[in-house]
DOFI-75054 format. One line per 4 residues: number of its first residue (from 1); their letters; for each residue x, y, z of C-alpha. Coordinates in Angstrom, 1 decimal, m for minus. Example, Ala and Ser with C-alpha at 12.3 -4.5 7.8 and 13.67 -1.06 7.14 Angstrom:
<atoms>
1) as) 12.3/m4.5/7.8 | 13.7/m1.1/7.1
</atoms>
This chain:
<atoms>
1) mymk) m20.7/m18.4/29.4 | m22.9/m15.9/31.4 | m20.0/m14.0/32.7 | m18.6/m13.8/29.1
5) qlik) m21.9/m12.3/28.0 | m22.0/m9.9/30.8 | m18.4/m8.6/30.2 | m19.6/m8.0/26.5
9) qllk) m22.5/m6.2/27.6 | m20.5/m4.0/29.9 | m18.0/m3.3/27.1 | m20.9/m2.2/24.8
13) eaml) m22.0/0.3/27.5 | m18.4/1.6/28.1 | m17.5/2.4/24.5 | m18.7/5.7/23.3
17) shty) m19.1/6.7/19.5 | m16.8/8.8/17.7 | m18.1/8.4/14.3 | m19.5/12.0/14.4
21) dwks) m16.1/13.3/14.2 | m14.6/10.8/11.8 | m13.0/13.3/9.5 | m11.1/15.1/12.2
25) nlvd) m9.6/11.7/13.3 | m8.9/10.6/9.8 | m5.2/9.3/9.4 | m4.1/9.2/5.7
29) ygti) m1.4/6.3/5.2 | m1.6/7.0/1.3 | m3.6/4.1/m0.2 | m5.0/3.4/3.4
33) lstl) m7.2/5.4/5.5 | m8.1/5.0/9.1 | m10.4/6.7/11.6 | m11.7/6.2/15.2
37) iskd) m14.8/4.5/15.7 | m15.4/4.3/19.3 | m13.5/4.9/22.7 | m13.7/4.0/26.4
41) detg) m13.0/7.2/28.2 | m12.1/5.3/31.5 | m9.6/2.8/30.1 | m8.6/4.6/26.9
45) ekly) m9.3/1.6/24.7 | m10.2/2.7/21.2 | m11.5/0.9/18.2 | m10.4/1.9/14.7
49) ifvg) m11.6/1.0/11.3 | m9.0/0.8/8.3 | m10.0/1.0/4.8 | m7.5/0.6/1.9
53) fnkv) m5.8/m1.2/m1.1 | m2.2/m2.3/m1.3 | m0.1/m5.0/m3.0 | m0.5/m8.6/m1.7
57) dgqi) 1.7/m10.9/m3.7 | 2.1/m8.3/m6.4 | m1.7/m7.7/m6.7 | m3.6/m4.6/m5.6
61) nysy) m6.1/m5.9/m3.0 | m8.9/m3.9/m1.5 | m10.1/m4.7/2.1 | m11.4/m3.1/5.2
65) sfml) m10.7/m4.3/8.8 | m10.8/m3.2/12.5 | m8.2/m3.0/15.1 | m8.5/m2.3/19.0
69) vdeq) m5.8/m0.5/20.8 | m5.0/0.6/24.2 | m4.5/4.3/25.4 | m1.0/4.3/24.0
73) nnpl) m2.2/2.7/20.8 | m0.7/m0.7/21.4 | m2.9/m3.5/19.5 | m5.2/m5.4/21.8
77) fkny) m6.3/m7.6/18.8 | m3.7/m10.2/17.6 | m4.5/m9.2/14.1 | m6.4/m7.0/12.1
81) vtnr) m9.9/m8.4/12.2 | m12.7/m8.3/9.4 | m15.4/m10.3/11.4 | m17.9/m8.1/12.7
85) svva) m19.0/m10.4/15.4 | m15.4/m10.1/17.0 | m15.6/m6.4/17.2 | m19.3/m6.1/17.9
89) pyip) m18.8/m5.7/21.8 | m16.7/m2.6/21.1 | m19.2/m1.1/18.7 | m21.7/1.2/20.7
93) ndik) m25.4/0.4/20.2 | m26.2/3.7/18.8 | m23.8/3.1/16.0 | m25.4/m0.3/15.2
97) nkrq) m28.8/1.0/15.3 | m28.1/3.8/13.0 | m26.2/1.4/10.7 | m23.4/3.9/10.5
101) ifpl) m20.2/1.6/10.0 | m20.9/0.6/6.3 | m21.8/4.1/5.0 | m18.4/5.2/6.8
105) imdm) m16.6/2.5/4.8 | m18.3/3.5/1.6 | m17.1/7.3/2.1 | m13.6/6.2/3.0
109) trml) m13.5/4.1/m0.1 | m14.6/7.0/m2.4 | m11.8/9.2/m0.6 | m9.3/6.7/m1.5
113) ldke) m10.3/6.3/m5.2 | m10.4/10.0/m5.5 | m6.7/10.0/m4.6 | m5.7/7.0/m6.8
117) lpqi) m7.2/4.7/m9.3 | m5.3/1.5/m9.5 | m5.5/m0.1/m13.0 | m6.6/m3.4/m11.4
121) ilrq) m8.3/m4.2/m8.1 | m8.7/m7.6/m6.7 | m11.1/m8.3/m4.0 | m11.4/m11.9/m2.7
125) tsep) m12.1/m14.1/0.1 | m11.9/m17.9/0.6 | m14.8/m17.9/2.8 | m18.4/m18.3/1.6
129) lsgd) m20.4/m15.2/1.4 | m24.2/m14.7/1.5 | m26.9/m12.3/2.7 | m25.7/m9.0/4.1
133) slkr) m21.9/m9.9/3.9 | m22.4/m10.5/0.1 | m24.5/m7.4/m0.2 | m21.8/m5.2/1.4
137) yeei) m19.2/m6.5/m1.0 | m21.4/m5.9/m3.9 | m22.2/m2.3/m2.7 | m18.5/m1.5/m2.7
141) tnim) m18.2/m3.1/m6.3 | m21.0/m1.0/m7.3 | m19.0/2.3/m6.2 | m16.0/1.2/m8.2
145) vney) m18.0/0.5/m11.2 | m20.8/3.2/m11.3 | m18.9/6.0/m9.7 | m15.2/5.4/m10.8
149) gytv) m15.5/3.7/m14.2 | m14.3/0.3/m13.3 | m15.4/m2.9/m15.1 | m15.9/m6.2/m13.4
153) iees) m13.8/m8.6/m15.7 | m14.1/m11.6/m13.5 | m16.5/m12.9/m10.7 | m16.3/m16.4/m9.7
157) kdkf) m16.3/m18.9/m6.7 | m13.7/m21.4/m5.6 | m14.4/m25.0/m4.6 | m14.8/m23.8/m1.0
161) ggtr) m17.6/m21.3/m1.7 | m15.2/m18.3/m1.5 | m15.9/m15.4/m4.1 | m13.4/m13.2/m6.0
165) wvls) m13.9/m10.1/m8.0 | m11.4/m8.7/m10.6 | m12.0/m5.0/m11.6 | m10.2/m3.1/m14.1
169) ktev) m10.0/0.4/m15.4 | m8.7/m0.8/m18.8 | m10.0/m2.8/m21.6 | m8.7/m6.4/m21.8
173) kdnn) m7.5/m7.5/m24.9 | m6.2/m10.9/m26.3 | m2.8/m9.9/m26.9 | m2.4/m8.2/m23.3
177) qdld) m0.7/m11.1/m21.8 | 0.9/m9.3/m18.9 | m2.4/m8.2/m17.6 | m4.1/m11.6/m18.2
181) etyn) m1.4/m13.3/m16.1 | m2.0/m10.6/m13.3 | m5.7/m11.4/m13.3 | m5.2/m15.2/m13.0
185) ilhn) m2.4/m15.4/m10.4 | m4.8/m15.6/m7.5 | m4.3/m17.2/m4.1 | m7.0/m18.2/m1.5
189) ytkd) m6.5/m16.0/1.6 | m9.2/m15.5/4.3 | m10.5/m11.9/4.7 | m8.5/m11.6/7.9
193) eiaq) m5.1/m12.7/6.3 | m5.6/m10.4/3.4 | m6.3/m7.6/5.9 | m3.2/m8.5/7.9
197) kifg) m1.2/m8.4/4.8 | m2.5/m4.8/3.9 | m2.6/m3.1/7.1 | 0.0/m5.3/9.2
201) gldl) 2.9/m2.8/8.7 | 1.1/0.4/9.6 | 2.4/2.8/12.3 | m0.4/2.9/14.9
205) tklk) 1.3/5.6/17.0 | m0.2/8.0/14.2 | m3.5/7.2/15.2 | m5.7/10.1/16.2
209) g) m8.5/10.4/18.9
</atoms>
């Protein structure tokens, strides 16, 4: 256990922040954006963040996640990761201390919504949320509602404690059966499963940094 903690600490010291240059390293995949977070200049390992929305089972889902790659941009995580405890060893302390990650996610979300405004956006997790995790989700929702004219038409919890939000740009009417069906065809994916479905097909060779 001690050796594992030591390795994690060494990783923290080796990875250098690149958030200061995030716009220069931005890669545009259409409805998905990615940029470099940190890099180990000795090994070439790099941590990227991905923010975007895409169809999952016919619905537009919003998500953000992380991917660690080697010098040739080959993935070092098996899947895209949404759990910050997993990527924490690769995030330099100066980024954590200045709380730079989530403001960056918010800016990238605004950039996406400036490009395209889906009629319906689904945000969901089958995992319980509370504290800072729930607050982060609500901050993204506030951007969509307060800055881009969305309305939260549903916020609910499933039997496992997971939360889901459905946001719409249009008024929901009783006779709008197609939209009503879209709102209610929901599946209980984990955050990591949603991220893999949204970001899993991206060409990582395009990444900069």
